[in-house]
C-alpha positions as CSV (number, residue, x, y, z in Angstrom):
1,M,0.0,0.0,0.0
2,K,1.4,3.4,-0.9
3,T,2.5,5.6,2.0
4,R,0.1,8.5,2.4
5,Y,1.2,12.2,3.0
6,E,-0.2,13.7,6.2
7,V,-0.8,17.5,5.8
8,I,-2.2,20.2,8.1
9,W,-4.6,22.4,6.1
10,I,-5.4,25.8,7.7
11,D,-8.3,27.5,5.7
12,D,-11.4,29.1,7.2
13,E,-13.5,27.9,4.1
14,W,-12.1,24.4,3.8
15,D,-15.6,22.8,4.0
16,K,-16.5,24.6,0.7
17,M,-13.5,22.6,-1.0
18,T,-14.8,19.0,-0.3
19,Q,-14.1,18.1,-3.9
20,F,-10.4,19.3,-3.7
21,K,-10.0,17.4,-0.4
22,K,-11.3,14.2,-2.0
23,E,-9.1,14.4,-4.9
24,C,-6.1,15.0,-2.8
25,E,-7.0,11.8,-0.8
26,V,-8.0,9.5,-3.7
27,I,-5.8,10.6,-6.6
28,H,-2.7,12.1,-4.9
29,H,-2.6,10.0,-1.6
30,I,-2.5,13.3,0.6
31,N,-4.5,13.3,3.8
32,L,-5.6,16.9,4.5
33,H,-6.5,17.6,8.1
34,P,-8.3,20.9,8.2
35,F,-8.4,23.6,10.7
36,R,-10.0,27.0,10.5
37,T,-7.6,29.0,12.8
38,Q,-3.8,29.4,12.7
39,K,-3.7,28.6,16.4
40,A,-5.5,25.3,16.0
41,G,-3.3,24.3,13.1
42,M,0.0,25.2,15.0
43,D,-1.3,23.4,18.0
44,A,-1.8,20.2,16.0
45,L,1.8,20.7,14.6
46,D,3.2,21.2,18.1
47,N,1.4,18.2,19.5
48,D,2.9,15.7,17.0
49,I,5.6,17.2,14.9
50,K,6.8,13.9,13.7
51,K,3.5,13.0,12.1
52,W,3.3,15.9,9.6
53,D,4.8,16.1,6.1
54,A,3.7,19.6,5.3
55,V,1.4,22.5,6.1
56,L,-1.0,24.0,3.5
57,L,-1.9,27.7,4.3
58,D,-4.6,29.9,3.0
59,A,-3.4,33.4,2.5
60,K,-6.0,35.0,4.8
61,M,-7.0,33.1,7.8
62,F,-8.4,33.5,11.2
63,D,-5.8,33.8,13.9
64,Q,-7.1,32.7,17.3
65,S,-10.8,32.3,16.7
66,E,-13.4,32.0,14.0
67,D,-16.1,33.6,16.1
68,N,-15.1,37.2,16.3
69,E,-12.2,37.8,13.8
70,V,-11.9,38.7,10.2
71,A,-9.7,36.4,8.1
72,K,-6.4,38.4,7.2
73,L,-2.8,38.0,6.7
74,D,-1.7,38.2,10.3
75,G,-2.6,34.5,10.8
76,L,-0.5,33.5,7.7
77,R,2.4,35.6,9.0
78,K,2.1,33.9,12.5
79,A,1.9,30.5,11.2
80,I,5.0,30.9,9.0
81,E,7.0,32.3,11.9
82,H,5.9,29.3,14.1
83,I,6.9,26.7,11.5
84,N,10.3,28.5,11.0
85,Q,10.8,28.4,14.9
86,L,10.3,24.7,14.8
87,S,13.0,24.1,12.2
88,L,15.5,23.2,14.7
89,R,13.4,20.2,15.8
90,R,12.2,19.4,12.3
91,K,11.9,21.2,9.1
92,I,8.3,21.3,7.8
93,P,7.6,22.6,4.4
94,Y,4.7,24.9,3.9
95,F,2.7,25.9,0.9
96,I,0.3,28.9,0.3
97,S,-2.8,28.6,-1.6
98,T,-5.1,31.8,-2.1
99,G,-8.4,32.6,-3.7
100,Q,-8.2,36.2,-2.6
101,P,-8.6,38.5,-5.7
102,D,-6.5,41.3,-4.2
103,L,-3.5,38.9,-3.8
104,M,-3.5,37.3,-7.2
105,D,-0.3,38.3,-9.0
106,N,0.7,40.6,-6.2
107,E,4.5,40.9,-6.2
108,T,4.7,42.5,-2.9
109,F,2.8,39.5,-1.3
110,E,5.2,37.1,-3.0
111,Q,8.2,39.0,-1.8
112,S,6.9,38.9,1.7
113,F,5.7,35.3,1.9
114,G,7.3,33.5,-1.0
115,K,5.8,31.5,-3.7
116,Y,2.0,31.0,-3.7
117,Y,-0.6,29.2,-5.8
118,I,-4.0,30.4,-6.9
119,K,-7.0,28.1,-5.9
120,E,-8.4,26.1,-8.7
121,R,-6.2,27.6,-11.4
122,D,-2.9,26.2,-9.8
123,D,-4.3,23.2,-7.8
124,L,-2.5,20.5,-10.0
125,Q,0.9,22.4,-9.9
126,L,0.4,22.9,-6.1
127,L,-0.1,19.2,-5.5
128,E,2.7,18.1,-7.7
129,D,5.1,20.5,-6.0
130,M,3.9,19.4,-2.6
131,K,4.5,15.7,-3.4
132,D,7.9,16.4,-4.9
133,T,9.0,18.3,-1.8
134,M,7.4,15.9,0.7
135,S,8.8,12.8,-1.0
136,K,12.4,14.0,-0.5
137,S,11.9,14.0,3.3
138,T,14.1,11.3,4.9
139,R,11.2,10.6,7.2
140,Y,8.9,10.0,4.3
141,Q,11.3,7.9,2.6
142,V,11.7,5.7,5.6
143,K,7.9,5.2,5.9
144,T,7.8,4.3,2.3
145,Y,10.6,1.7,2.8
146,Y,8.5,0.1,5.5
147,S,5.0,0.8,4.1
148,E,3.9,-2.8,4.7
149,A,4.1,-2.3,8.4
150,N,2.6,1.2,8.4
151,D,-1.0,0.4,9.1
152,I,-0.6,-2.2,11.7
153,L,1.9,-0.1,13.7
154,L,-0.3,2.9,13.4
155,S,-3.3,0.8,14.7
156,F,-1.2,0.4,17.9
157,G,-0.9,4.3,18.3
158,N,0.9,7.0,16.6
159,D,3.5,7.3,19.4
160,I,4.6,3.6,18.7
161,Y,4.7,4.1,15.1
162,E,6.8,7.3,15.3
163,D,9.2,5.6,17.6
164,V,9.9,2.9,15.1
165,V,10.3,5.4,12.4
166,D,12.7,7.4,14.5
167,I,15.0,4.4,14.9
168,L,14.8,3.4,11.2
169,E,15.4,7.0,10.2
170,A,18.5,7.1,12.3
171,M,19.7,3.7,10.7
172,H,19.2,4.8,7.0
173,F,19.9,8.5,7.5
174,P,22.4,9.0,10.5
175,E,22.7,12.6,9.7
176,S,19.0,13.2,10.4
177,H,19.5,12.1,14.0
178,P,22.9,13.4,15.0
179,N,22.2,13.0,18.7
180,F,20.7,9.5,18.4
181,D,20.9,7.8,21.9
182,P,20.2,3.9,21.8
183,I,19.4,3.8,25.5
184,L,16.3,5.9,25.0
185,H,14.7,3.5,22.5
186,F,14.9,0.2,24.2
187,N,11.8,0.7,26.3
188,P,9.7,2.0,23.4
189,M,10.4,-1.3,21.6
190,R,9.1,-3.2,24.7
191,K,6.1,-1.0,24.7
192,G,5.6,-1.7,21.1
193,L,5.4,-5.5,21.8
194,E,3.0,-4.8,24.7
195,Y,0.7,-3.4,22.0
196,V,1.1,-6.4,19.9
197,F,-0.2,-8.5,22.8
198,R,-3.0,-6.0,23.4
199,Y,-4.0,-6.4,19.8
200,A,-4.0,-10.2,20.2
201,N,-6.3,-9.8,23.3
202,Q,-8.8,-8.0,21.3
203,Y,-9.5,-11.1,19.2
204,G,-9.4,-13.5,22.3
205,I,-6.0,-14.9,21.3
206,I,-4.6,-14.0,24.7
207,P,-7.1,-14.1,27.6
208,D,-8.2,-11.0,29.6
209,E,-6.5,-12.4,32.7
210,F,-3.1,-11.5,31.3
211,F,-4.0,-7.7,31.4
212,T,-4.7,-7.1,35.1
213,Y,-5.7,-3.5,36.0
214,G,-4.9,-2.6,32.3
215,I,-1.2,-3.7,32.9
216,V,0.3,-6.2,30.5
217,N,2.4,-9.0,31.8
218,L,4.9,-9.3,28.9
219,N,6.5,-12.5,30.2
220,Q,3.3,-14.4,30.8
221,C,1.9,-13.3,27.3
222,F,5.2,-14.5,25.7
223,M,4.9,-17.9,27.5
224,F,1.3,-18.3,26.4
225,L,2.0,-17.7,22.7
226,I,5.0,-20.0,22.6
227,G,2.9,-22.9,24.0
228,R,4.3,-22.8,27.6
229,D,2.4,-22.8,30.8
230,A,1.8,-19.2,31.9
231,E,1.8,-20.2,35.6
232,K,1.4,-17.0,37.2
233,V,-1.8,-16.3,35.2
234,G,-3.0,-19.8,35.1
235,F,-3.5,-20.5,31.3
236,R,-1.8,-22.1,28.4
237,F,-2.7,-22.3,24.7
238,G,-4.3,-25.6,23.6
239,N,-2.9,-28.9,24.7
240,S,0.7,-29.8,25.3
241,G,2.8,-29.2,22.3
242,D,0.5,-26.6,20.8
243,K,1.7,-23.1,20.3
244,I,0.9,-19.8,18.3
245,A,4.2,-18.3,17.7
246,P,6.7,-20.0,15.4
247,R,10.3,-20.3,16.5
248,H,11.6,-17.2,14.7
249,I,8.8,-15.0,16.2
250,Q,9.6,-16.5,19.5
251,D,13.3,-15.7,19.3
252,M,12.5,-12.1,18.2
253,M,9.9,-11.6,21.1
254,S,12.4,-13.1,23.6
255,L,15.1,-10.7,22.7
256,I,12.9,-7.6,23.0
257,I,11.6,-8.7,26.4
258,N,14.9,-9.9,27.8
259,V,16.7,-6.7,26.9
260,G,15.1,-5.3,29.8
261,N,12.8,-6.9,32.4
262,S,9.4,-8.8,31.8
263,H,7.0,-6.4,33.5
264,S,4.6,-4.0,31.7
265,A,6.2,-1.2,29.8
266,E,3.9,1.1,31.7
267,L,6.6,2.6,33.8
268,S,6.9,5.5,36.2
269,Q,9.7,8.2,35.8
270,D,11.7,6.4,38.6
271,E,11.2,3.0,36.9
272,V,12.2,4.3,33.6
273,L,15.4,5.8,35.2
274,E,16.1,2.4,36.8
275,Y,15.4,0.6,33.5
276,N,17.9,2.9,31.7
277,N,20.5,2.3,34.4
278,H,20.0,-1.5,34.1
279,I,20.7,-1.2,30.3
280,I,23.9,0.7,31.0
281,R,25.0,-1.8,33.7
282,S,24.4,-4.6,31.2
283,G,26.6,-3.0,28.6
284,I,23.8,-2.8,26.1
285,S,24.3,0.5,24.3
286,S,24.8,-0.6,20.7
287,K,22.6,1.4,18.1
288,Y,22.8,-1.7,16.0
289,L,20.9,-3.7,18.6
290,V,18.2,-1.0,18.8
291,F,18.1,-1.0,14.9
292,S,17.6,-4.7,14.9
293,L,14.7,-4.5,17.6
294,A,12.8,-2.1,15.5
295,L,13.0,-4.3,12.5
296,Q,12.0,-7.3,14.6
297,L,9.0,-5.4,16.1
298,C,8.0,-4.8,12.5
299,E,8.2,-8.5,11.7
300,I,6.3,-9.6,14.8
301,S,3.6,-7.1,14.2
302,L,3.1,-8.2,10.5
303,W,3.2,-11.8,11.7
304,M,0.4,-11.1,14.4
305,N,-1.7,-9.2,11.8
306,R,-1.7,-12.3,9.5
307,Y,-2.4,-14.5,12.4
308,V,-5.5,-12.4,13.4
309,S,-6.7,-12.3,9.7
310,E,-6.5,-16.2,9.6
311,H,-8.1,-16.4,13.1
312,P,-10.6,-13.6,13.3
313,D,-13.4,-15.4,15.4
314,K,-12.8,-14.3,19.0
315,E,-15.1,-16.9,20.6
316,E,-13.2,-19.7,18.8
317,N,-9.9,-18.2,19.9
318,K,-11.1,-18.1,23.6
319,K,-11.8,-21.8,23.4
320,K,-8.2,-22.5,22.7
321,C,-7.2,-20.9,26.0
322,K,-6.9,-23.7,28.6
323,R,-6.7,-23.1,32.4
324,I,-3.9,-24.9,34.2
325,E,-3.8,-26.2,37.8
326,L,-1.9,-23.9,40.2
327,I,-2.6,-25.8,43.5
328,E,1.1,-27.1,43.4
329,K,2.3,-23.5,43.1
330,G,0.6,-22.5,46.5
331,I,-2.3,-20.7,44.8
332,I,-5.3,-22.3,46.1
333,E,-8.1,-22.5,43.7
334,D,-10.5,-25.3,45.0
335,T,-10.9,-24.6,48.7
336,V,-13.4,-21.6,48.4
337,P,-16.8,-22.1,47.1
338,K,-17.5,-20.4,43.8
339,E,-20.1,-18.0,45.3
340,E,-17.6,-16.5,47.7
341,I,-15.2,-15.3,44.9
342,V,-17.8,-12.7,44.0
343,G,-18.8,-9.8,46.3
344,I,-18.8,-6.2,47.3
345,V,-15.6,-4.4,48.3
346,E,-15.8,-3.3,51.9
347,K,-13.5,-1.8,54.4
348,A,-13.2,-3.2,58.0
349,Q,-10.5,-2.6,60.7
350,G,-8.6,-0.5,58.1
351,Y,-8.5,-3.2,55.5
352,F,-10.3,-3.7,52.2
353,H,-11.9,-7.1,51.8
354,V,-14.5,-9.2,50.2
355,G,-16.5,-11.4,52.3
356,H,-14.8,-13.1,55.4
357,K,-11.9,-14.7,53.5
358,F,-10.3,-12.4,51.1
359,C,-8.0,-9.4,51.8
360,L,-7.4,-7.0,49.1
361,N,-4.6,-4.7,47.9
362,P,-5.5,-1.2,49.2
363,K,-3.5,0.6,46.5
364,I,-5.5,-1.2,43.7
365,I,-8.8,-0.5,45.2
366,Q,-8.1,3.1,45.9
367,Q,-6.5,3.9,42.5
368,N,-9.6,2.4,40.7
369,G,-12.2,3.7,43.1
370,W,-13.5,0.2,43.6
371,N,-14.6,0.6,47.3
372,G,-18.3,-0.5,47.4
373,K,-18.1,-2.0,43.9
374,K,-18.8,-5.6,43.0
375,I,-15.8,-7.6,41.9
376,R,-14.8,-11.1,40.9
377,I,-11.6,-12.6,42.4
378,V,-9.9,-14.5,39.6
379,K,-6.9,-15.7,41.5
380,W,-5.9,-15.8,45.2
381,D,-3.1,-17.0,47.4
382,K,-2.6,-17.9,51.0
383,N,-2.4,-14.7,53.1
384,T,1.1,-14.4,54.7
385,N,0.7,-11.0,56.2
386,D,0.9,-11.4,60.0
387,K,-1.4,-8.5,60.5
388,T,-4.3,-9.8,58.5
389,K,-3.8,-13.5,58.0
390,D,-5.9,-14.4,61.1
391,I,-8.7,-12.3,59.9
392,F,-8.6,-13.0,56.1
393,P,-7.0,-16.5,55.2
394,Y,-6.5,-15.5,51.5
395,F,-5.2,-12.6,49.6
396,A,-6.6,-11.7,46.3
397,V,-3.9,-11.8,43.5
398,N,-6.1,-10.9,40.6
399,I,-9.5,-9.3,40.6
400,Q,-11.9,-8.0,37.9
401,L,-14.6,-5.4,38.3
402,I,-18.0,-6.7,37.5
403,E,-20.0,-4.0,35.5
404,E,-23.6,-3.8,36.4
């Protein structure tokens, strides 16, 4: 699939040019993202500067608000100044298109703002010039090289996609990232793998129990996909010998996970610092390793996308997820009647609990606002806390909110 251009379009009358917008998208592969004011367009540019390939500006535009302003050149001047100020971070080309009769063939305007195009009359030339300029961007070229992976990576989120493009751009065009620091890019690759696992969960390939409180257990997801017992969660895929991931995908996922630790990539600032220190202590600082991880994440993502396309039935996928016995691991499943694993969260003697047997993690309850809510206890262990074990014999390891 051809890589598409992403362009900010600031024009107070863009909704009158729907045919132009459609032609850009269908014929020229240019996605125009319209804004009516200079401020809205520049805010979009600031918020995600890596995403955009160009900015298309009307000559006369609203500056801050479309409600109490007259479209004039001040907005254009401010937009151009803002784009130029961002050039140290990234050079974004801009193009001016006008339908204002008083500006057509105006040499003073061109001397002040540069080349401009007349709406309708010059549209074809404008689009050809835009494509010619945008296609020369090193970032766009990298996106074109790896166009097969674009859609699936974008579906995980623009941040993940742009992180991968950052790494690959530094690999192909080192001069575009003179201060490239490999250490900053290990955790984003682990986060990318997390999103691969979340994607699998959407189709029932990996059970919900692997995503406690919205946090992904990377190691357990990995064990499940390669056909091993995910003992901490209590599931495996299919029967002994069955697995989802082929060996080459297994090896790639293992490398991404084991470069760091096996917990969720949703880290606090302190955890990020500790993670980076771990990378340094391990002697893992090579940019070549980071380059390889980005390529492997692309391959893993494409493989998972193909697997999903071949196994789209969520209910059928869930049937292949088998519970495993955890009693020998000290996690007691069979000593509590099933009706006692569902109940209302209460607080007694300073402790959160369900019923008379289960003590709950106060941090989890408070963070989620679950006091007084109905929950299901999915997994529990013997309570070894000296302060509470005589009151509540079990500690809830994994709980789920029951929506009512």
